[in-house]
N, C-alpha and C positions, 0 to 999 in steps of 0.2 A: 547373629546373636553372639554376644560376647560373654565371657565368664569372669565374674569378680573373684576376688580372693576368698570370699566366703564359700564358694563352690556352687552357688545358685546361678542359673542362667539369667542374664540381664536382657530385658527386652528393649529394643530400640524403636524410636519413632512412635507408633500408635499406642503402645502400651503406656508410655508416659503420659500422653495426652489424655487418655481415658482416666488415669488416676487424678490428673489435675482437674479435669471436668467434674469428677465425682467430689472432689474437695470443695469446689466452688458451690456446687448444688447443696452440699451438706450444711454449710455454714451461711450465716447472714453476712452480707457485705456491709461495709461501713455506711455506704449510701442508704441501704435499706434501713439500717438502725437509726440513722439520722431522720429519715422520712417518718418512720414509726414514732420516734420521740417527738417530732414536731406535731404529728397528728394527735398524739396523746395530750401533750401540753396545750395544743390549740383547743382540743375538746374540753379539757378541764377549765381553761380560761373562758371559753364560750359558755360553758355550763354555769360558772360562777357569775358571769355577767347577766345571764338570763335569770338566775335566782335573785340577784340584786334588783333587777327590773321588776320582778314579781313582788318583792318586798316594798319597793317604792309605790307600786300600784295599790297594794293593800293599805299602806300608810295614807295615800291620797284618798282612797275611799273612806277611810275612817275620818280624815280631816274634813272632807266634804260633808259627811253626815253631821259632824260636830258643828260645822258652820251653819248648816240648815237649822239645827236645833237651837243654836244660840241666836240666830236671826229671828226665829219664832218667839223665843223668850224675850228678846229685846223689843219686838213689836208689842207683845202683851204688856210689858212694863211701860212702854210709851203710852199705851191706851189707858192703863191704870193711873199713870201720872196725870194725863189730861183729865180723867174723870175726877181724881182727887183734888185737882186745882180749880175745879168749877165752884162758884160761890154756893150753889145748892148743896153740894157734897160737903163742903167745909162746915156749913150750918148744920147739916145732919150729924156729922161727926162730933161737933161741939155739943150738940144736945144729948147724943147718946153717951159719949165718954165722960163729959164733964158736968152734965146736968144743967147746962145753961138754958136760959129761956129768954124770949123777947120781952121787952118791957110790957107789963100788963098781963103776962101769962103766968100761970102757976106751974112751977117745975114738977114733974112727975118722974119718979125713978122706979124701975121694975125690979 
């Protein structure tokens, strides 16, 4: 054991090693900080991508429903167009809306 100018005894060998070990355990090393930062940023990135994927799925569901509704409406409109373009329907519409009659018939309006 040696004495410093301060008057306190100086420990040699093991005493210093214990102090060094304590300091390393007490603080986080740069490696640990980097790993934790990478894990945090990776988790945030992954979370944002999962949220975007969920939004895309919701948009796709809405779009598929709209497509189905529009397909049904389009089918109904095609059926109505076919019905309205038949000669019998044209004659019926002409009689109801415009009061037209065949030759020899007496027009009747309601």
